[in-house]
C-alpha positions in Angstrom: 29.7 44.9 12.1 28.2 42.4 14.4 25.8 39.5 14.0 23.0 40.2 11.4 24.9 43.2 10.0 24.2 45.4 13.0 26.9 47.8 14.2 28.2 46.9 17.7 29.3 49.5 20.2 32.9 49.0 21.3 32.7 49.3 25.1 36.2 49.9 26.6 37.0 47.3 29.2 37.4 48.6 32.8 41.1 49.2 33.6 42.8 49.6 36.9 45.1 52.0 35.0 42.4 54.5 34.2 43.3 57.5 36.3 40.1 59.4 35.5 38.0 57.5 38.0 37.8 57.2 41.8 38.4 53.8 43.4 36.9 50.5 42.9 33.7 49.5 44.8 34.4 47.4 47.9 31.9 44.8 46.8 34.2 43.5 44.1 36.1 41.6 46.8 34.6 39.1 49.1 36.8 39.8 52.1 37.1 42.8 54.3 39.9 45.2 53.5 42.3 46.9 55.8 42.1 50.7 55.7 45.5 50.9 54.0 43.8 49.5 50.8 41.2 52.2 50.8 41.3 55.8 49.5 41.2 58.4 52.2 38.9 60.5 50.0 36.4 58.2 48.3 36.7 55.3 50.8 36.8 52.8 47.9 39.6 50.4 46.9 42.6 52.3 45.7 42.9 52.9 41.9 46.3 54.0 40.8 47.3 54.8 44.4 49.4 57.7 45.6 50.8 58.0 49.0 51.0 61.5 50.4 54.0 62.8 52.3 52.0 62.3 55.5 51.5 58.6 54.7 47.8 58.7 53.8 46.8 57.0 50.5 44.6 58.3 47.8 43.4 57.3 44.3 45.3 59.3 41.7 41.9 60.8 40.6 40.9 61.8 44.1 44.3 63.2 44.9 44.4 65.3 41.8 40.8 66.5 42.4 41.8 67.6 46.0 44.8 69.6 44.9 43.4 71.0 41.7 42.8 74.3 43.3 46.1 74.4 45.1 47.7 72.9 48.2 45.2 71.5 50.7 45.3 70.3 54.3 45.0 66.5 54.5 41.5 65.8 55.8 42.6 62.4 57.1 45.4 64.0 59.2 42.9 66.5 60.6 40.3 63.7 61.4 43.0 61.6 63.1 44.3 64.6 65.0 47.7 64.1 63.4 48.0 67.3 61.4 51.5 68.6 61.2 52.6 71.4 58.9 54.1 71.1 56.3 54.0 67.2 56.2 50.1 67.2 56.1 49.8 69.6 53.2 48.8 67.9 50.0 50.2 69.5 46.9 50.6 68.7 43.2 53.8 66.8 42.5 54.6 66.5 46.2 52.2 63.7 47.2 
């Protein structure tokens, strides 16, 4: 019970460990970030980062979303013309 006997909602505090969300908005930091601090999927600040075998980084949430339907080609590798099989294949448990 809160002030005046009203029931207060218990809002969970934001956590960097929450793996069920994409990255943090860039605006939370005043300075510009290097690409290595950004998710290659959502383009936000990495939350629970994972580095794929190819070296690209993803939020845990974004990576799991990408590979939820099976192994996928790394879109960052394709965009940068660095695609190399099997290194550029993203898969569950293999990064």
